[in-house]
Structures are given as C-alpha cells and as structure tokens.
C-alpha positions in Angstrom: -69.7 34.4 -7.1 -71.0 32.5 -4.1 -68.2 31.8 -1.6 -68.0 28.7 0.3 -68.8 28.4 4.0 -65.9 29.0 6.5 -65.7 25.3 7.4 -65.4 24.5 3.6 -62.7 27.0 3.2 -60.7 25.6 6.1 -61.2 22.1 4.9 -60.0 23.0 1.2 -56.9 24.8 2.9 -55.8 21.6 4.4 -56.0 19.4 1.3 -52.6 18.7 -0.5 -51.9 20.6 -3.5 -52.5 18.7 -6.7 -49.4 16.8 -8.0 -47.8 18.2 -11.1 -47.7 15.8 -14.0 -43.8 15.2 -13.3 -44.5 14.5 -9.7 -47.5 12.1 -10.5 -45.3 10.2 -12.8 -42.5 9.8 -10.3 -45.2 8.7 -7.8 -46.4 6.1 -10.1 -42.8 4.9 -10.7 -42.1 4.6 -7.0 -45.3 2.6 -6.5 -43.9 0.1 -9.0 -40.6 -0.3 -7.5 -40.1 -3.6 -5.8 -40.3 -3.5 -2.0 -36.6 -4.8 -1.7 -35.0 -2.2 -3.6 -35.1 0.6 -0.7 -33.6 -2.2 1.5 -30.9 -2.9 -1.0 -29.9 0.8 -1.2 -29.7 1.1 2.6 -27.4 -1.8 2.6 -25.2 -0.1 0.1 -25.2 3.3 1.7 -22.3 4.6 3.6 -24.5 6.9 6.0 -26.5 3.8 7.4 -25.0 2.5 10.8 -24.1 -1.2 10.6 -26.8 -2.1 13.3 -29.3 -0.9 11.0 -27.8 -2.8 8.1 -27.9 -6.0 9.9 -31.7 -5.3 10.8 -32.0 -4.7 7.0 -30.6 -8.0 6.0 -33.1 -9.8 8.2 -35.9 -7.9 6.6 -34.8 -8.6 3.2 -34.6 -12.3 3.6 -38.2 -13.1 2.6 -37.3 -11.3 -0.7 -34.5 -13.7 -1.4 -37.3 -16.6 -2.2 -39.3 -16.9 -5.3 -39.0 -14.8 -8.6 -37.7 -11.9 -6.6 -34.7 -13.9 -5.5 -33.3 -14.0 -9.0 -32.8 -10.3 -8.7 -32.1 -9.9 -4.9 -29.4 -12.8 -4.5 -27.0 -11.5 -7.4 -27.4 -8.1 -6.0 -26.4 -9.2 -2.5 -23.5 -11.2 -3.7 -22.2 -8.2 -5.6 -22.6 -6.2 -2.4 -20.5 -8.5 -0.2 -17.9 -8.6 -3.0 -17.3 -4.8 -2.8 -17.9 -4.2 0.8 -14.9 -4.2 3.2 -17.0 -4.5 6.5 -16.3 -8.1 7.9 -19.4 -8.1 10.0 -21.7 -7.1 7.2 -20.0 -9.5 4.8 -20.4 -12.3 7.4 -24.3 -11.5 7.9 -24.6 -11.6 4.1 -22.7 -14.8 3.8 -24.9 -16.5 6.6 -28.1 -15.2 5.1 -27.2 -16.4 1.5 -25.9 -19.9 2.8 -29.4 -20.1 4.9 -31.4 -19.7 1.6 -29.0 -22.1 -0.4 -28.1 -19.2 -2.9 -26.0 -21.2 -5.5 -24.8 -18.0 -7.0 -22.8 -17.5 -3.8 -20.4 -20.7 -4.5 -17.5 -18.9 -6.4 -17.6 -16.1 -3.8 -17.4 -18.4 -1.0 -14.4 -20.1 -2.7 -12.6 -16.7 -2.8 -13.6 -15.9 0.9 -12.3 -19.2 2.1 -9.0 -18.7 0.1 -8.9 -15.2 1.4 -8.6 -13.6 -2.1 -10.6 -12.2 -4.9 -12.8 -9.7 -3.1 -12.5 -6.1 -1.8 -12.1 -7.2 1.8 -8.9 -9.0 1.1 -7.6 -7.3 -1.9 -7.6 -3.9 0.1 -6.2 -5.2 3.4 -3.1 -3.1 4.3 -1.2 -5.9 6.2 -2.7 -9.0 4.5 -1.1 -11.8 6.7 -2.0 -10.3 9.8 -5.3 -9.3 8.6 -6.3 -12.9 7.7 -5.5 -14.1 11.2 -7.8 -11.8 12.9 -10.7 -13.4 14.8 -13.5 -11.9 12.7 -11.9 -12.9 9.5 -11.1 -16.3 10.7 -14.7 -16.7 11.6 -15.8 -15.6 8.1 -13.6 -17.8 6.4 -14.6 -20.7 8.4 -18.3 -20.0 7.8 -17.6 -19.8 4.2 -15.8 -23.2 4.1 -18.6 -24.9 6.1 -21.1 -23.5 3.5 -19.3 -24.9 0.6 -19.7 -28.4 2.0 -23.5 -27.6 2.7 -24.0 -26.3 -1.0 -22.8 -29.4 -2.5 -21.2 -28.2 -5.5 -18.7 -30.7 -6.3 -16.0 -28.3 -7.8 -15.5 -27.1 -4.2 -13.3 -30.3 -3.6 -10.3 -28.5 -5.3 -10.1 -25.4 -3.3 -11.1 -27.5 -0.1 -8.3 -30.1 -0.7 -6.0 -27.1 -1.3 -6.9 -25.6 2.2 -6.7 -29.2 3.9 -3.2 -29.6 2.6 -1.7 -26.1 3.5 0.2 -26.5 6.5 0.6 -22.8 6.7 -3.2 -22.2 7.1 -4.8 -21.7 10.5 -5.7 -25.2 11.8 -9.4 -23.9 12.3 -9.5 -23.2 8.4 -8.0 -26.8 7.9 -10.5 -28.6 10.1 -13.6 -26.8 8.5 -12.1 -27.9 5.1 -11.7 -31.5 6.2 -15.5 -31.6 7.3 -16.8 -29.9 4.3 -15.1 -32.5 2.2 -16.9 -35.1 4.2 -20.1 -33.5 3.4 -19.5 -33.3 -0.4 -19.1 -37.2 -0.2 -16.8 -37.1 -3.2 -14.6 -40.3 -3.2 -11.6 -38.3 -4.3 -11.5 -36.8 -0.8 -10.6 -40.4 0.9 -6.9 -40.4 0.3 -6.3 -36.7 1.4 -8.3 -37.1 4.6 -6.4 -40.4 5.4 -3.0 -38.8 4.6 -3.8 -36.3 7.5 -4.4 -39.3 9.7 -1.1 -41.0 8.8 1.1 -37.8 8.8 3.5 -38.3 11.8 4.3 -34.5 11.2 0.6 -33.3 11.7 0.7 -31.3 14.9 -3.1 -30.7 15.2 -5.0 -33.3 17.0 -8.2 -31.2 16.2 -7.5 -31.6 12.5 -7.2 -35.4 12.9 -10.6 -35.6 14.6 -12.2 -33.6 11.8 -10.6 -36.0 9.3 -11.9 -38.9 11.2 -15.3 -37.3 11.3 -15.4 -36.6 7.4 -14.3 -40.1 6.8 -17.5 -41.3 8.4 -19.5 -38.8 6.6 -18.1 -39.8 3.2 -19.1 -43.4 4.0 -16.3 -45.0 2.0 -15.5 -48.5 3.2 -11.7 -47.8 2.1 -11.5 -45.7 5.4 -12.4 -48.6 7.6 -9.2 -50.4 8.1 -7.1 -47.4 8.3 -9.6 -46.1 11.1 -9.4 -49.4 13.1 -5.7 -49.2 13.0 -5.8 -45.9 14.3 -8.2 -46.8 16.8 -5.8 -49.6 18.1 -2.8 -47.5 18.2 -4.4 -44.9 20.3 -6.2 -47.1 22.7 -3.6 -46.6 25.6 -3.5 -42.9 25.2 -6.3 -41.4 27.4 -6.0 -37.7 28.0 -4.6 -36.6 24.7 -6.6 -38.8 22.5 -9.9 -39.6 24.0 -12.0 -37.4 21.8 -10.1 -38.9 18.7 -11.1 -42.3 19.8 -14.7 -41.2 20.2 -14.7 -39.9 16.7 -13.2 -43.0 15.3 -15.9 -45.1 17.1 -18.6 -42.8 15.6 -17.2 -43.1 12.2 -16.6 -46.9 12.3 -20.2 -47.3 13.5 -21.2 -45.4 10.3 -19.1 -47.4 8.1 -20.2 -50.7 9.5 -23.6 -50.0 7.9 -22.3 -49.5 4.6 -23.0 -52.0 1.6 -19.9 -53.6 0.2 -18.2 -54.7 3.4 -17.1 -58.2 3.4 -18.2 -60.1 6.6 -14.6 -60.1 7.9 -14.5 -56.4 7.6 -17.9 -56.0 9.2 -16.8 -58.4 12.0 -13.6 -56.3 12.4 -15.5 -53.1 12.7 -17.9 -54.6 15.3 -15.0 -56.1 17.2 -13.5 -52.7 17.5 -16.7 -51.2 18.8 -17.3 -53.9 21.3 -13.8 -53.7 22.8 -14.7 -50.3 23.8 -18.2 -51.0 25.3 -16.4 -51.8 28.6 -13.6 -49.1 28.4 -12.9 -47.5 31.7 -13.4 -43.9 30.2 -17.1 -42.8 30.4 -17.0 -40.9 27.1 -15.6 -43.9 25.2 -18.2 -46.2 26.6 -20.8 -43.7 25.5 -19.4 -43.2 21.9 -19.2 -47.1 21.7 -22.9 -47.5 22.9 -24.1 -44.9 20.5 -22.2 -46.5 17.6 -23.5 -50.0 18.5 -27.0 -48.4 18.4 -26.7 -46.9 15.1 -25.8 -50.1 13.5 -29.2 -51.6 14.6 -28.6 -55.2 15.0 -30.9 -57.2 17.1 -28.1 -59.4 18.3 -26.5 -56.4 20.1 -29.6 -56.1 22.4 -27.9 -58.1 25.4 -25.1 -55.8 25.2 -27.1 -52.8 25.4 -29.0 -54.4 28.3 -25.8 -54.6 30.3 -24.9 -51.0 29.9 -28.3 -50.0 31.2 -26.7 -50.7 34.6 -23.6 -48.5 33.8 -22.4 -46.3 36.6 -22.5 -43.4 34.3 -26.0 -42.0 33.9 -25.3 -40.5 30.3 -24.0 -44.2 29.1 -27.1 -45.8 30.6 -29.4 -43.4 29.0 -27.7 -44.0 25.8 -28.1 -47.6 26.2 -32.1 -47.1 26.7 -32.1 -45.1 23.5 -30.2 -47.9 21.7 -32.7 -50.5 22.9 -35.4 -48.6 21.4 -33.6 -47.8 18.2 -32.7 -51.5 17.8 -35.6 -53.5 19.1 -38.4 -50.7 18.8 -41.4 -50.4 21.2 -41.7 -54.1 22.2 -38.0 -54.1 23.4 -38.6 -51.0 25.3 -41.6 -52.5 27.2 -39.9 -55.4 27.9 -37.3 -53.6 30.0 -40.0 -52.8 32.5 -39.9 -56.5 33.5 -36.4 -56.3 34.8 -36.8 -55.7 38.5 -33.5 -54.1 39.0 -33.7 -51.6 36.3 -32.5 -48.3 37.4 -35.4 -46.2 38.8 -34.6 -43.2 36.4 -34.7 -45.3 33.4 -38.0 -47.0 34.5 -39.7 -43.4 34.9 -38.4 -42.4 31.6 -39.7 -45.5 30.0 -43.2 -44.8 31.6 -43.3 -41.4 30.7 -42.4 -42.0 27.0 -45.2 -44.7 26.9 -47.8 -42.1 28.3 -46.7 -39.8 25.6 -47.1 -42.3 22.8 -50.6 -43.3 24.2 -51.8 -39.7 23.9 -50.3 -39.3 20.5 -52.2 -42.3 19.4 -55.3 -40.8 21.0 -54.8 -37.6 18.9 -54.4 -39.5 15.7 
C-alpha cells in the first residue's frame, strides 16, 4: 500500500473526526433551533449573572417582532411571572411594554395590584416589601403601561388603585394619569372626586387627576376645573404647579367639540386672566394654553407677551404666534422695531432653515 506524503499525513491528523450518526443528527437539530432559544435559556438560568441577563434582554428584543414574537413574547411573560428578581422583571416589563405585547396586560394588572406573581406571593414581609423603592418603580412602570396598551378592561383595577387611600401616592398618581390615557368616559367622575375631596392630602395626586382630565377630553370636566382654578388663584407657593396643570387641561378642553359658546368663553376667560399673572410659570402655562387653541383673534395677546420680562414666556409667545398664524405671522414680527433681539435672531435662523429645506425638496 502506498503511504501518503508526510505533509498529507499531518493534514489528515488535524482534520476533525467524522461525526457519529447520533452526533450528526444532534447537529442538524441544533441548526434548526431558533436563534432566540439560547437567549431564553440564559434568562432562565440561575447560573447567569444579572448584568448578562440584562444584556441578553436587549439582544432578544428583535426576536419579539414578526412570527417569532408569537413564541417569544408568551415565554418572556411566563418568565417574569415566575421570577423573584425585581431588576430582571422590571427590564422585561419595559421591553414588553416597548413592543406593545398585548399578552402582557393581565400580568401588568397583577404587578400593579402587587399580587398574583411569584415576586409578591413569596415575599417574606409583604407590606414592607411593596414599599421598597425598586418595587414601587416596577409597579409605577406597570401602571403607566396599562394606560399605554389601551386595553379598556384596565379601567377597573386603575380606578381601584386611584381610590385606595392606603396605597402609595406615586401608585395612585400613575393610576390617575393612566385613566386619562385610556380616554374612558367612566373615569371622569372618579377623577373629579379626587379634586373635590377635602381630605385628599396629596397635591401631586390632584395635579395628576387634572392632567388626566385634560387627556380625557371630556367637557364635563371643564366647569369643575375652572372652579378649582378660581379657588386656587390666591394660593401661590403650594398650588402653582396645580394651576399650571389646570390651565393646560382647560386649554385642551376648550378645543373640544360640544362646548357651548358660553362654556368656551368661560374657558378662555380663565386662561386670559392668567396671561398677566405675576408668576412666570403661570403666565407661561397660560400662553401655551392660548397657543394650543389656535384662534387668530388671540394673536394680539401673544404679541404682548413677546415683550415679557421672562425669556421663557416670550419664547412661548413666539412659538404661539407661529402655531396660530403660521409663517406669514412669524415674518410679520420682523417689522416690529422693538422686538427683542433674541427673538429676532431666532426668527431669522428659522427662516434660513426653512429656505434650505425648500431647496432640498
């Protein structure tokens, strides 16, 4: 028998041994496995450090889209329901919220209510545990996502949280704002009760209820909001941010269909009375509310606020002129000789950018 050359023998010695039939079959099966399966196994393993799991969550995100998502998403939901690691659960909740995983809804309800999943069921001291900062953040994120997923069945647990005076105020204010995002008319009265409750100790919750009523866009909230605005006018330090919220919501409601002319005038009068308020922040909120309404008859008022002593208010008035009157109204401001220099320069810069964009088109 003729032997191969030394170089051929060395080459053959370095080649991998042929796979057995069983190994070849295993290799074929592994080749067919979806790319996300090893990532899921890493997330489920107790041997993998948290930092690596969090990195794996980022890498598994593309697999939550398309046809693979139908397999991946329920597996991730199942994982967070059985995990007791708050940081891992929070990362999974944020990921599933970002991709609008509707199968997450029931689990979000359980987390919001602090019940029904291993994290809460196995807590040694439940009452203390649910007040810990990481757990509060997780619950607040879940409540916020309930509003964004827009499943109307969430209104019942959200109203329960809003009305729970024993719950942490952060949980309640997130519930209020999520009720606003759901735009369910049944949330109007519970939110109004928060504003009318003299025993309500959290000003932050009232601010969130006002914001939610603006998001809802239900005109039934207009008169109560204006009444609240009138009652808080003389209270500065404590209620300033609440007044700002009221002006923002009244501005939104003033644009709604179904308002009578008297109601619309009432809303406008409330906003106009705040345009000259001594507090910078309230003038700013009033100018922004007026701008959002988009009525050309308000341009003279916005012109006046271009000369406001506060630059932020003046800038908001400039933005308002453009929103209400468009490019022609903005160019017309350049004819005002006394126009503050920083506003003139901003208008000129804007016009240059617009011209460049037109050339590119």
